[in-house]
C-alpha positions, 0 to 999 in steps of 0.5 A: 500500500505504501509503495503504491502511494509512493509510486503514484507520487513518483509518476506525478513528480515526473509528470510535473517536471514535463509540465514545467518544461512546456513553453505553454506552461512557462508562459502562464506565470500563475500555473508555472509558479504553482507547478514549480512549488508542487515539484519542490514539495514532492522532492523530499518524498521522492528522496525518501522513496529512493532510500526506502527501496534501497533498504528493501533491496538490502533486506532481501539480499540479507535474507537471501544470504541468511538462507544460503550461507553455511558459515556461522560467522557470515550468518551472524553478520547477515543477522545483525545487518538484517536487524539494522535494516529492519530499524531503518525500514521502520524509521523510514516508514514513520518519516514517509507517513509524516511526509505524506500528511498534506501540509497546509498549502500556505505554510511556505508563505511569508506572514503578516502578524497583527497584535491588538490590545484586548480587555485590560486597558493600559495593561493590555496595551503594555502586554501587546507590546511585550508580545511584539518584542517576543515575536521580534526576538523569535524572528531574529533567532530564526534569521527572518526579516521583519518590517513594521507596517502599522503602529498605534501606541498605548497611552502608558506604553506598548501598543493598542495595535501593531502590524508587521511583516515577516519574511523568510523560509516557511514563516507562516507554517511556524507562526500560524500557531500563534493566532488567537487570544493570549492572556496575561496574569500579573500585577500591572505597573499601575496597580497600587494594591499589588493585586494580580490582574488578568488582561488579554491581547489578540494575535492574528497571523495571516499568510501574505498573499501575492498578486497571483493569489488575489484578483484585486480590482482598482475600481473596488478600492477607495484611496485616501491620503492624510497627515501622519500622526505620531513619531516621525518628525516634521516631514511625516506629520505635515505632508499627506504621506499616510494612506487609507485604503477601503475595499468597498465590496467587503468594507475592509479598511487598511491604513499605513503611515509608517513611511515618509513616502506615500508610495511606500505606505501605499505599497505596504497598505496594498500588501495588508489589504491583499492578505486580508482579502485572501485570509477571508477565503482561507478562513473558509478552508480553516473552518472546513478543517475545524469541523473535522478536528477536535484539538484544532492545533493550528486552525482554531477559532481566532477568538479562542484563548490559546495561551496564558502567561502567569508572571507570579508563578513564572509559568506559561500554559498552552491550552490547546495541548495542555502544555505548561512550561516554567520558563516564562522569562525565556519565553518572553525573550522569544524562546517559543520554539519548544511550544511551537514544536510541541504544537506541530507534533500534536497536529501531525499526530492528530492528522495521522489519527484521522488517517489523512496519510 
């Protein structure tokens, strides 16, 4: 059964290779990009298939030697070889099963991360700022590039809203697990009685859409320019460099005033608008999956509480998988890979249990 699946994938890989070399396909950029991605995605499975067939051939050779060989020394050597090959075969089968799990088609995309202060007033804005710092440090550790798009500061620090782009390899496939409500329990800076308060911030991670993903008609977009408010110096605050875009069919509004140049702000705002429109369609795909899964590791309701950061106990808990770690200071410094790895493992186990592979 496994070999049949692998053979079918090998045939598809060869077929895609022919398509990519076809001049008609090369002239259709959208199709060419899609097929090139499919070819690249299939390569790890093709490599694992070749290794698996090599192991199966060696197992047959070792069995044959064991049946024919009379010399005890050679028989023992063949037996040990057979044991090693059986372990390699088992490990490869597990690897192939994981490779055969359909990945989220958006995993390789860059991401747009939106953090907004929720319940908790000034403390929620301060916490949103803490989350922003946590993600920036995590992205730096992954050697990913970040670029600020929107920044709306809180009155006592932090942010009411902050949006930034993240560019790198497989960004969305990692950061998608962060979408949801993040809750903090600590004594706020403004608290005089020393009581622990609970505040929240919401994180939305969108796959960054490119021009091939969304058919955005200029006639549907209302463009407005205005003077930037906030830090940036005289030229930012006195020229009409800020941009507000309204997508009239959906009512989505995007503003950008980070850059001194109106053209650069327009470019950033278009990127966010395109991604939000794409996300509306993508959300339907997520909802379809959510009806089939129980734990909803990566795709759960974005208004659901996913994680609690408890400062008095130095504890962070991810509620989707019941994971609790007592290294809160390291987590707030961007060390969240252990949590994301655990979520990925849980999601893969869930998919395997469903029999997706």
